[in-house]
DOFIKE-918957 format. One record per residue: residue in one letter; chain; x, y, z of N, C-alpha, C in turn. Coordinates in Angstrom, 3 decimals. Layout:
BEGIN
+---+---+----------+----------+----------+----------+----------+----------+----------+----------+----------+
| r | c |      n_u |      n_v |      n_w |     ca_u |     ca_v |     ca_w |      c_u |      c_v |      c_w |
+---+---+----------+----------+----------+----------+----------+----------+----------+----------+----------+
| A | A |        X |        Y |        Z |        X |        Y |        Z |        X |        Y |        Z |
...
+---+---+----------+----------+----------+----------+----------+----------+----------+----------+----------+
# end
This chain:
BEGIN
+---+---+----------+----------+----------+----------+----------+----------+----------+----------+----------+
| r | c |      n_u |      n_v |      n_w |     ca_u |     ca_v |     ca_w |      c_u |      c_v |      c_w |
+---+---+----------+----------+----------+----------+----------+----------+----------+----------+----------+
| M | A |  -26.999 |  -23.130 |   29.360 |  -27.196 |  -22.369 |   28.152 |  -26.484 |  -21.014 |   28.227 |
| I | A |  -26.513 |  -20.406 |   29.407 |  -25.846 |  -19.128 |   29.587 |  -24.356 |  -19.281 |   29.348 |
| C | A |  -23.793 |  -20.344 |   29.830 |  -22.366 |  -20.594 |   29.674 |  -21.992 |  -20.697 |   28.196 |
| V | A |  -22.790 |  -21.410 |   27.405 |  -22.535 |  -21.547 |   25.971 |  -22.640 |  -20.188 |   25.296 |
| S | A |  -23.633 |  -19.396 |   25.681 |  -23.806 |  -18.061 |   25.109 |  -22.592 |  -17.184 |   25.408 |
| R | A |  -22.097 |  -17.237 |   26.634 |  -20.925 |  -16.440 |   27.020 |  -19.691 |  -16.890 |   26.244 |
| I | A |  -19.518 |  -18.192 |   26.089 |  -18.382 |  -18.720 |   25.331 |  -18.447 |  -18.250 |   23.887 |
| L | A |  -19.632 |  -18.280 |   23.296 |  -19.783 |  -17.831 |   21.909 |  -19.494 |  -16.341 |   21.771 |
| S | A |  -19.934 |  -15.537 |   22.735 |  -19.659 |  -14.104 |   22.645 |  -18.171 |  -13.820 |   22.817 |
| L | A |  -17.497 |  -14.552 |   23.702 |  -16.048 |  -14.388 |   23.851 |  -15.307 |  -14.837 |   22.600 |
| A | A |  -15.761 |  -15.910 |   21.985 |  -15.145 |  -16.388 |   20.746 |  -15.322 |  -15.357 |   19.641 |
| A | A |  -16.494 |  -14.743 |   19.572 |  -16.735 |  -13.709 |   18.558 |  -15.830 |  -12.511 |   18.790 |
| L | A |  -15.652 |  -12.125 |   20.052 |  -14.756 |  -11.024 |   20.375 |  -13.324 |  -11.365 |   19.979 |
| A | A |  -12.878 |  -12.553 |   20.307 |  -11.516 |  -12.980 |   19.968 |  -11.301 |  -12.996 |   18.464 |
| A | A |  -12.317 |  -13.337 |   17.711 |  -12.186 |  -13.388 |   16.256 |  -11.985 |  -12.004 |   15.662 |
| T | A |  -12.428 |  -10.949 |   16.367 |  -12.271 |   -9.594 |   15.846 |  -10.900 |   -9.013 |   16.148 |
| L | A |  -10.149 |   -9.646 |   17.043 |   -8.822 |   -9.154 |   17.396 |   -7.788 |   -9.651 |   16.400 |
| P | A |   -6.768 |   -8.843 |   16.119 |   -5.701 |   -9.341 |   15.262 |   -5.008 |  -10.526 |   15.919 |
| A | A |   -4.457 |  -11.394 |   15.109 |   -3.811 |  -12.608 |   15.626 |   -2.693 |  -12.281 |   16.602 |
| S | A |   -2.057 |  -11.145 |   16.421 |   -0.926 |  -10.797 |   17.281 |   -1.340 |  -10.108 |   18.572 |
| A | A |   -2.619 |   -9.820 |   18.770 |   -3.047 |   -9.021 |   19.923 |   -2.632 |   -9.636 |   21.249 |
| A | A |   -2.775 |  -10.931 |   21.399 |   -2.459 |  -11.568 |   22.679 |   -0.964 |  -11.567 |   22.962 |
| Q | A |   -0.144 |  -11.587 |   21.946 |    1.300 |  -11.677 |   22.134 |    2.020 |  -10.376 |   21.788 |
| E | A |    1.271 |   -9.297 |   21.550 |    1.876 |   -8.054 |   21.106 |    2.825 |   -7.511 |   22.169 |
| E | A |    4.073 |   -7.356 |   21.808 |    5.062 |   -6.829 |   22.740 |    5.533 |   -5.446 |   22.339 |
| G | A |    5.521 |   -5.148 |   21.063 |    5.970 |   -3.862 |   20.589 |    5.329 |   -3.526 |   19.270 |
| R | A |    5.390 |   -2.256 |   18.939 |    4.798 |   -1.785 |   17.688 |    5.275 |   -0.361 |   17.440 |
| E | A |    4.896 |    0.164 |   16.299 |    5.136 |    1.576 |   16.026 |    4.077 |    2.378 |   16.766 |
| S | A |    4.471 |    3.519 |   17.279 |    3.537 |    4.384 |   17.989 |    2.353 |    4.740 |   17.096 |
| A | A |    1.173 |    4.756 |   17.678 |   -0.039 |    5.141 |   16.951 |   -0.107 |    6.648 |   16.752 |
| F | A |    0.704 |    7.415 |   17.479 |    0.623 |    8.867 |   17.444 |    1.917 |    9.548 |   17.013 |
| R | A |    3.022 |    8.802 |   16.982 |    4.324 |    9.362 |   16.629 |    4.985 |    8.449 |   15.601 |
| P | A |    4.776 |    8.726 |   14.324 |    5.331 |    7.860 |   13.273 |    6.842 |    7.682 |   13.424 |
| G | A |    7.283 |    6.440 |   13.229 |    8.701 |    6.126 |   13.302 |    9.222 |    5.890 |   14.707 |
| V | A |    8.362 |    5.979 |   15.708 |    8.768 |    5.777 |   17.100 |    8.247 |    4.422 |   17.570 |
| A | A |    9.141 |    3.586 |   18.080 |    8.755 |    2.257 |   18.571 |    8.333 |    2.347 |   20.035 |
| V | A |    7.283 |    1.616 |   20.373 |    6.820 |    1.520 |   21.758 |    6.656 |    0.048 |   22.113 |
| E | A |    6.709 |   -0.261 |   23.399 |    6.556 |   -1.647 |   23.846 |    5.358 |   -1.763 |   24.778 |
| L | A |    4.724 |   -2.912 |   24.756 |    3.605 |   -3.172 |   25.655 |    4.126 |   -3.217 |   27.088 |
| L | A |    3.539 |   -2.392 |   27.951 |    3.999 |   -2.337 |   29.334 |    2.940 |   -2.825 |   30.321 |
| H | A |    1.674 |   -2.556 |   30.035 |    0.617 |   -2.940 |   30.984 |   -0.691 |   -3.174 |   30.239 |
| R | A |   -1.375 |   -4.246 |   30.580 |   -2.714 |   -4.537 |   30.052 |   -3.709 |   -4.270 |   31.178 |
| Q | A |   -4.517 |   -3.221 |   31.004 |   -5.472 |   -2.798 |   32.026 |   -6.836 |   -3.432 |   31.790 |
| P | A |   -7.321 |   -4.253 |   32.727 |   -8.656 |   -4.832 |   32.568 |   -9.730 |   -3.757 |   32.715 |
| I | A |  -10.758 |   -3.860 |   31.886 |  -11.904 |   -2.955 |   31.955 |  -13.143 |   -3.838 |   32.008 |
| G | A |  -13.738 |   -3.932 |   33.160 |  -14.873 |   -4.832 |   33.320 |  -14.407 |   -6.278 |   33.273 |
| D | A |  -15.328 |   -7.160 |   32.898 |  -15.025 |   -8.593 |   32.883 |  -14.392 |   -9.073 |   31.589 |
| V | A |  -14.596 |   -8.336 |   30.498 |  -14.206 |   -8.850 |   29.188 |  -13.173 |   -7.978 |   28.491 |
| Y | A |  -13.239 |   -6.683 |   28.678 |  -12.428 |   -5.760 |   27.893 |  -11.131 |   -5.389 |   28.607 |
| F | A |  -10.226 |   -4.795 |   27.854 |   -8.963 |   -4.321 |   28.397 |   -8.443 |   -3.235 |   27.476 |
| T | A |   -7.467 |   -2.495 |   27.955 |   -6.739 |   -1.563 |   27.107 |   -5.253 |   -1.773 |   27.355 |
| N | A |   -4.476 |   -1.744 |   26.297 |   -3.029 |   -1.922 |   26.381 |   -2.353 |   -0.562 |   26.504 |
| W | A |   -1.469 |   -0.448 |   27.463 |   -0.661 |    0.759 |   27.636 |    0.749 |    0.456 |   27.130 |
| F | A |    1.190 |    1.222 |   26.146 |    2.518 |    1.078 |   25.554 |    3.420 |    2.185 |   26.085 |
| A | A |    4.733 |    1.939 |   26.067 |    5.673 |    2.916 |   26.613 |    7.028 |    2.801 |   25.934 |
| R | A |    7.837 |    3.819 |   26.162 |    9.240 |    3.818 |   25.745 |    9.987 |    4.815 |   26.605 |
| L | A |   11.242 |    4.526 |   26.856 |   12.082 |    5.451 |   27.613 |   12.452 |    6.609 |   26.696 |
| E | A |   12.072 |    7.816 |   27.092 |   12.382 |    9.014 |   26.299 |   13.723 |    9.600 |   26.696 |
| S | A |   13.955 |    9.708 |   28.006 |   15.222 |   10.275 |   28.466 |   15.486 |    9.840 |   29.900 |
| E | A |   16.745 |    9.901 |   30.263 |   17.131 |    9.637 |   31.647 |   18.211 |   10.619 |   32.039 |
| Q | A |   18.069 |   11.132 |   33.250 |   19.052 |   12.058 |   33.786 |   19.166 |   11.763 |   35.271 |
| G | A |   20.298 |   11.223 |   35.675 |   20.456 |   10.811 |   37.061 |   19.425 |    9.749 |   37.408 |
| A | A |   18.663 |    9.992 |   38.468 |   17.644 |    9.039 |   38.905 |   16.310 |    9.231 |   38.187 |
| S | A |   16.190 |   10.285 |   37.379 |   14.922 |   10.581 |   36.695 |   14.819 |    9.865 |   35.362 |
| R | A |   13.630 |    9.362 |   35.084 |   13.322 |    8.740 |   33.798 |   12.042 |    9.374 |   33.265 |
| D | A |   12.106 |    9.884 |   32.040 |   10.904 |   10.353 |   31.356 |   10.457 |    9.239 |   30.434 |
| V | A |    9.254 |    8.745 |   30.655 |    8.718 |    7.616 |   29.908 |    7.506 |    8.082 |   29.113 |
| Y | A |    7.587 |    7.937 |   27.796 |    6.440 |    8.220 |   26.932 |    5.463 |    7.061 |   27.068 |
| F | A |    4.173 |    7.365 |   27.103 |    3.151 |    6.316 |   27.153 |    2.030 |    6.653 |   26.178 |
| E | A |    1.325 |    5.611 |   25.755 |    0.164 |    5.811 |   24.889 |   -0.755 |    4.601 |   24.965 |
| T | A |   -1.995 |    4.848 |   24.655 |   -2.982 |    3.793 |   24.459 |   -4.000 |    4.294 |   23.454 |
| N | A |   -4.537 |    3.390 |   22.680 |   -5.622 |    3.757 |   21.764 |   -6.571 |    2.585 |   21.562 |
| D | A |   -6.675 |    1.723 |   22.568 |   -7.601 |    0.590 |   22.503 |   -8.997 |    1.074 |   22.902 |
| K | A |   -9.393 |    0.853 |   24.144 |  -10.676 |    1.342 |   24.648 |  -10.547 |    2.809 |   25.045 |
| F | A |   -9.389 |    3.199 |   25.530 |   -9.107 |    4.573 |   25.900 |   -8.217 |    5.181 |   24.826 |
| V | A |   -8.100 |    6.512 |   24.836 |   -7.128 |    7.201 |   23.990 |   -6.402 |    8.194 |   24.883 |
| N | A |   -5.100 |    8.033 |   24.992 |   -4.291 |    8.972 |   25.746 |   -2.830 |    8.753 |   25.403 |
| K | A |   -2.054 |    9.781 |   25.654 |   -0.613 |    9.735 |   25.429 |    0.025 |   10.826 |   26.275 |
| G | A |    1.318 |   10.681 |   26.535 |    1.998 |   11.692 |   27.324 |    3.313 |   11.191 |   27.878 |
| I | A |    3.754 |   11.853 |   28.926 |    5.020 |   11.540 |   29.586 |    4.755 |   11.370 |   31.079 |
| I | A |    5.353 |   10.348 |   31.656 |    5.357 |   10.188 |   33.107 |    6.811 |   10.251 |   33.557 |
| R | A |    7.076 |   11.047 |   34.583 |    8.443 |   11.174 |   35.106 |    8.574 |   10.313 |   36.353 |
| L | A |    9.537 |    9.411 |   36.303 |    9.806 |    8.495 |   37.403 |   11.061 |    8.932 |   38.137 |
| N | A |   11.088 |    8.747 |   39.442 |   12.296 |    8.929 |   40.223 |   12.695 |    7.550 |   40.718 |
| C | A |   13.787 |    7.038 |   40.188 |   14.195 |    5.660 |   40.475 |   14.864 |    5.489 |   41.831 |
| E | A |   15.232 |    6.584 |   42.498 |   15.930 |    6.477 |   43.780 |   15.061 |    6.822 |   44.977 |
| D | A |   14.074 |    7.678 |   44.795 |   13.259 |    8.141 |   45.921 |   11.831 |    7.626 |   45.779 |
| P | A |   11.465 |    6.581 |   46.514 |   10.130 |    6.000 |   46.374 |    9.004 |    6.932 |   46.819 |
| E | A |    9.338 |    8.014 |   47.529 |    8.311 |    8.951 |   47.984 |    8.263 |   10.221 |   47.143 |
| A | A |    9.024 |   10.269 |   46.058 |    9.047 |   11.460 |   45.207 |    7.707 |   11.648 |   44.499 |
| D | A |    7.400 |   12.910 |   44.186 |    6.202 |   13.202 |   43.398 |    6.315 |   12.531 |   42.037 |
| I | A |    5.169 |   12.217 |   41.456 |    5.111 |   11.635 |   40.114 |    4.464 |   12.675 |   39.210 |
| D | A |    5.197 |   13.137 |   38.209 |    4.678 |   14.139 |   37.282 |    4.221 |   13.473 |   35.998 |
| L | A |    3.049 |   13.860 |   35.533 |    2.520 |   13.373 |   34.259 |    2.153 |   14.560 |   33.385 |
| V | A |    2.443 |   14.442 |   32.108 |    1.971 |   15.379 |   31.098 |    1.049 |   14.572 |   30.205 |
| L | A |   -0.210 |   14.984 |   30.137 |   -1.236 |   14.243 |   29.406 |   -1.726 |   15.054 |   28.212 |
| Y | A |   -1.946 |   14.373 |   27.091 |   -2.474 |   15.025 |   25.896 |   -3.830 |   14.470 |   25.483 |
| G | A |   -4.359 |   13.487 |   26.211 |   -5.679 |   12.941 |   25.909 |   -5.814 |   12.560 |   24.452 |
| S | A |   -6.913 |   12.954 |   23.848 |   -7.133 |   12.646 |   22.433 |   -6.597 |   13.745 |   21.534 |
| G | A |   -5.953 |   14.769 |   22.110 |   -5.364 |   15.845 |   21.318 |   -4.039 |   15.427 |   20.704 |
| D | A |   -3.344 |   16.388 |   20.126 |   -2.069 |   16.124 |   19.465 |   -0.939 |   16.070 |   20.489 |
| Y | A |   -0.095 |   15.028 |   20.369 |    1.054 |   14.902 |   21.255 |    1.979 |   16.096 |   21.048 |
| G | A |    2.346 |   16.752 |   22.135 |    3.237 |   17.902 |   22.078 |    2.527 |   19.232 |   21.932 |
| S | A |    1.228 |   19.227 |   21.695 |    0.467 |   20.459 |   21.504 |    0.267 |   21.172 |   22.839 |
| A | A |    0.681 |   22.432 |   22.900 |    0.511 |   23.202 |   24.133 |   -0.966 |   23.358 |   24.484 |
| A | A |   -1.814 |   23.467 |   23.484 |   -3.253 |   23.639 |   23.725 |   -3.890 |   22.389 |   24.326 |
| D | A |   -3.359 |   21.222 |   24.019 |   -3.919 |   19.960 |   24.507 |   -3.220 |   19.440 |   25.762 |
| R | A |   -2.194 |   20.125 |   26.205 |   -1.355 |   19.668 |   27.322 |   -2.056 |   19.872 |   28.670 |
| R | A |   -1.999 |   18.840 |   29.504 |   -2.511 |   18.917 |   30.876 |   -1.466 |   18.283 |   31.782 |
| E | A |   -1.075 |   18.990 |   32.827 |   -0.057 |   18.490 |   33.751 |   -0.698 |   18.091 |   35.073 |
| V | A |   -0.270 |   16.955 |   35.592 |   -0.767 |   16.447 |   36.874 |    0.435 |   15.996 |   37.697 |
| T | A |    0.457 |   16.373 |   38.955 |    1.468 |   15.889 |   39.890 |    0.773 |   15.052 |   40.951 |
| V | A |    1.237 |   13.826 |   41.108 |    0.697 |   12.941 |   42.139 |    1.674 |   12.974 |   43.312 |
| R | A |    1.230 |   13.523 |   44.413 |    2.035 |   13.570 |   45.625 |    2.021 |   12.188 |   46.288 |
| Y | A |    3.011 |   11.925 |   47.104 |    3.104 |   10.628 |   47.780 |    1.823 |   10.327 |   48.564 |
| A | A |    1.279 |   11.329 |   49.228 |    0.073 |   11.149 |   50.047 |   -1.155 |   10.787 |   49.210 |
| D | A |   -1.108 |   11.045 |   47.902 |   -2.258 |   10.775 |   47.029 |   -2.160 |    9.440 |   46.294 |
| R | A |   -1.092 |    8.715 |   46.491 |   -0.916 |    7.462 |   45.740 |   -1.968 |    6.410 |   46.077 |
| R | A |   -2.380 |    6.312 |   47.320 |   -3.394 |    5.318 |   47.690 |   -4.700 |    5.621 |   46.950 |
| A | A |   -5.089 |    6.886 |   46.893 |   -6.310 |    7.257 |   46.162 |   -6.167 |    6.912 |   44.688 |
| W | A |   -4.985 |    7.154 |   44.110 |   -4.750 |    6.812 |   42.700 |   -4.857 |    5.301 |   42.508 |
| A | A |   -4.215 |    4.544 |   43.383 |   -4.246 |    3.081 |   43.274 |   -5.668 |    2.540 |   43.415 |
| D | A |   -6.487 |    3.206 |   44.220 |   -7.871 |    2.768 |   44.427 |   -8.827 |    3.308 |   43.371 |
| G | A |   -8.300 |    4.107 |   42.421 |   -9.141 |    4.664 |   41.360 |   -9.934 |    5.883 |   41.782 |
| G | A |   -9.553 |    6.499 |   42.902 |  -10.307 |    7.635 |   43.401 |   -9.560 |    8.953 |   43.380 |
| Y | A |   -8.487 |    9.047 |   42.621 |   -7.722 |   10.296 |   42.552 |   -8.300 |   11.138 |   41.427 |
| E | A |   -9.032 |   12.184 |   41.797 |   -9.818 |   12.956 |   40.835 |   -8.989 |   13.527 |   39.681 |
| A | A |   -7.776 |   13.983 |   39.953 |   -6.949 |   14.580 |   38.896 |   -6.598 |   13.577 |   37.799 |
| L | A |   -6.660 |   12.275 |   38.114 |   -6.366 |   11.246 |   37.118 |   -7.584 |   10.363 |   36.855 |
| A | A |   -8.766 |   10.924 |   37.031 |   -9.988 |   10.170 |   36.736 |  -10.154 |   10.056 |   35.224 |
| G | A |  -10.751 |    8.987 |   34.791 |  -11.022 |    8.811 |   33.362 |   -9.914 |    8.068 |   32.655 |
| E | A |   -9.663 |    8.476 |   31.439 |   -8.769 |    7.743 |   30.547 |   -7.315 |    8.162 |   30.742 |
| T | A |   -6.764 |    7.783 |   31.876 |   -5.388 |    8.121 |   32.219 |   -4.665 |    6.857 |   32.672 |
| P | A |   -3.340 |    6.887 |   32.681 |   -2.612 |    5.687 |   33.104 |   -2.995 |    5.283 |   34.530 |
| P | A |   -3.270 |    4.010 |   34.749 |   -3.588 |    3.548 |   36.099 |   -2.319 |    3.404 |   36.937 |
| F | A |   -2.500 |    3.303 |   38.234 |   -1.376 |    3.123 |   39.144 |   -0.550 |    1.896 |   38.765 |
| E | A |   -1.206 |    0.850 |   38.288 |   -0.499 |   -0.373 |   37.894 |    0.468 |   -0.112 |   36.738 |
| F | A |    0.128 |    0.833 |   35.859 |    1.044 |    1.225 |   34.786 |    2.295 |    1.856 |   35.391 |
| Y | A |    2.099 |    2.755 |   36.356 |    3.230 |    3.385 |   37.042 |    4.143 |    2.321 |   37.655 |
| S | A |    3.553 |    1.349 |   38.330 |    4.337 |    0.273 |   38.951 |    5.116 |   -0.520 |   37.908 |
| A | A |    4.471 |   -0.807 |   36.780 |    5.143 |   -1.538 |   35.700 |    6.271 |   -0.703 |   35.100 |
| A | A |    6.062 |    0.609 |   34.978 |    7.097 |    1.495 |   34.438 |    8.309 |    1.536 |   35.368 |
| L | A |    8.066 |    1.604 |   36.672 |    9.180 |    1.564 |   37.633 |    9.981 |    0.280 |   37.480 |
| A | A |    9.277 |   -0.836 |   37.408 |    9.954 |   -2.132 |   37.288 |   10.749 |   -2.227 |   35.991 |
| R | A |   10.207 |   -1.705 |   34.918 |   10.850 |   -1.826 |   33.606 |   11.997 |   -0.837 |   33.420 |
| F | A |   11.785 |    0.426 |   33.770 |   12.742 |    1.470 |   33.417 |   13.665 |    1.893 |   34.559 |
| C | A |   13.435 |    1.381 |   35.758 |   14.306 |    1.702 |   36.890 |   15.094 |    0.495 |   37.377 |
| A | A |   15.026 |   -0.599 |   36.655 |   15.783 |   -1.794 |   37.058 |   17.274 |   -1.493 |   36.977 |
| S | A |   18.009 |   -1.933 |   37.989 |   19.452 |   -1.635 |   37.986 |   20.255 |   -2.662 |   37.272 |
+---+---+----------+----------+----------+----------+----------+----------+----------+----------+----------+
# end
């Protein structure tokens, strides 16, 4: 009986999602009209829920890539993550705007993840990125997508 109940609750959840949710690859930014973003990472939250992290390449200079990211599913956040495509031990800089306005100096929060702190970030224990921030898996997906040669 429990199994049937769980199946019915999952079916009800699926019915509330748009038909394109499972196959969504790209869309217009929820926070920047006229800007296209692509699905980069689906973050599981518990057993049933998830949040989609969308991204786009904003700029590249040498080995550096500035990648805009956003989510507004279960979490709300947006910002820029700076990737270094040549140095795997380079610091990772993030500019976060949370639920505030993208680009607003008042809502801006900067975080630098040092190489020594990556394990804590990957394990979900890096205090500076606690809460509704891009997970380490998003960073890995961004490297694979935007640093491919």
